[in-house]
C-alpha positions, 0 to 999 in steps of 0.5 A: 500500500502506497504511503499517503501523499504529503501535502502542505497547504499554505494560506494567509488571507480569508479568501484563501482560507475559504477557497482552500478549506473545501479541498483540505476537508476533501483530501483529509476525508479520502485518506490517501493524502496527509494535509498539513495547513500552514498559515502565514498570518497575512490577514491573521485576524480574519484567517482564523475565524474563516478556517474555524467556520469549516472546523479547521485550524492551522497546524502551524502559524508563522505570524508574519504580518506586522503593522506597516509591513509592505508587500516586498517585506511581506513577500521576503518574510513568506519566502523565508518562513515557508522555506524553513517549513519546507526544510523542516518537513519536506512535503510531496506537494505544496498547495497554494490558492489564488493570487496573494503575496502568501501564494506567490511567496509559498510557490517561489519557496517551493520552486526553489526547493524543487517541490511541485506546486499545485495552484488552486484557481489557476489561469485567471487573467485580466491582461493588465499587470496594473489591474488588479495590482499586484494580483495579476503578476502574482498569479501569472508567476505562480502559474509559471512555476506550478506543476498542477493547475486547478483551473476554475473555468474553461476560459482559465484553462484556455489562458493557461494553454495559450501561455504554454502550460502542459495540458496534462497538468491542467484540470477544469474543476470549478471554483471551490468558493461554490463548495464553501458557499454550499457548506455554509448554507447547509448549516443552521443560520448563526446568530446575526453578527452584532454589527448587522443587528441594527439593519432596518427591517423591510428595507432592501440591502445593497452590499458594497465591497471596495479594497483594490490597491489600484483604486486607493486614492482618487479612484476610491474617493470617486467611487464613494462619491458615486455611492453617496449620489446613488443613495440620495436617489434611492433612499429606500436602500440600506447600503452595507459596506464591510470594511477591509483591513487595509487602512487606505480602504477604510479611510475612504469610507469615513463620514458616510451618512448613517441614514443610508449607509452601514460601514461594518467591521470585516465579517466572518464568512458565515455572516457575509454569506448570510448578508449576501443571501438577503441582498437586493444586489451587490457592487464590488471589486472583489473576485469572491463576490463575483463568483458567489453571486450567481449561486445566490441568484444575485445581480452584481456590478463590478467596480473595476475597469476589467475583470478576470471573471468574464463568465459571470457578466451578462446574466448576473454581472455588469462591468460598471468601471470606475468613472463616478457618473457611470457608476452612479447610474449603474447603481441606480439601475441595479436597484430597480432590477429583480433577481435573475432566475435560477440557473447553473453558475458558470463558476461551479456546482459544489463539486470543485473540491471533489474534482481537484482532489481527483486531479491531485490523485491523478497527478500523483499516479494514483487514480484516473483523470477526472472529467472537467467541470462544465456549467451546462453539464448535468450534476448536483445542484448547489443548495445556493442555486435551488429555487425557493 
């Protein structure tokens, strides 16, 4: 009997925790792999509750983030910290997710030690290294060194193959965020977070998330002006803005009128899912919200100039850009539109972790190649997409 495959899963931010957790749970349940979970602590205060929501906690926490530590210093610390972990206990595979500094640093540390890298959510591309910044460069670099590409969509697969990735190492799995959403919706609703308990009953809610580094400064201030003007034109709405930990993102939200706006602290993942579930629509520069919204039958606006998730545009999403007047008009229009009818999400069917685990098993020579995810293919319907 073959020994278990040793996998080191590295996470540092809440989105990484949410999207990595379903795969870690799946691998541990199947038993042929032994998974250790390493936290860099990039967003430590948000990471621990996100993992706890799935019954997970890090096997080791590097606690690397310090107040005022910039991207270069953090990247250097991740490289050094993950390298020391690889030297201490060499795994067969390092698993990273997405496009964060944690993911890039862990992938580079593994590459330098000739340890294979699996990239969960591989192949996303905006085509612009300045937007999102620095995420576009991070994910391109990670995919260049990865041995195993777990692409969420067919479009991501095409991007990887167009860049020369070995097709034998590219698998279309769907996005594990749909698995995570499905797991949360299967559980009894938690007690409402204190910051959400004061929301007026009977008023529709618009959820807004803003945090992109390339928007900090004049662009973010313009988006906030657009929100103010849209709120004045749609006074029936309550606009809920979960603040990002980045001080520059939080500062732009100060002074919004309490009558229309609720700026709340970062929400634990179950609370955020519950908030999105009751929203009339969302406006976001977040990738996760773009992926979650179709499963919740939720319309959304992308408050960016581009998106690496074009599959959701049209039926569910619209690219609103960042020009304040255009954003204002898009927000006002979105408030009038009903939720779209139920239908398959282009991002997943709550079986991404199953496919990703099968892909890793196949890569390791221990099982057949799994079939690729296709939103038009019949399969289990996520709880989030079921009518009623």
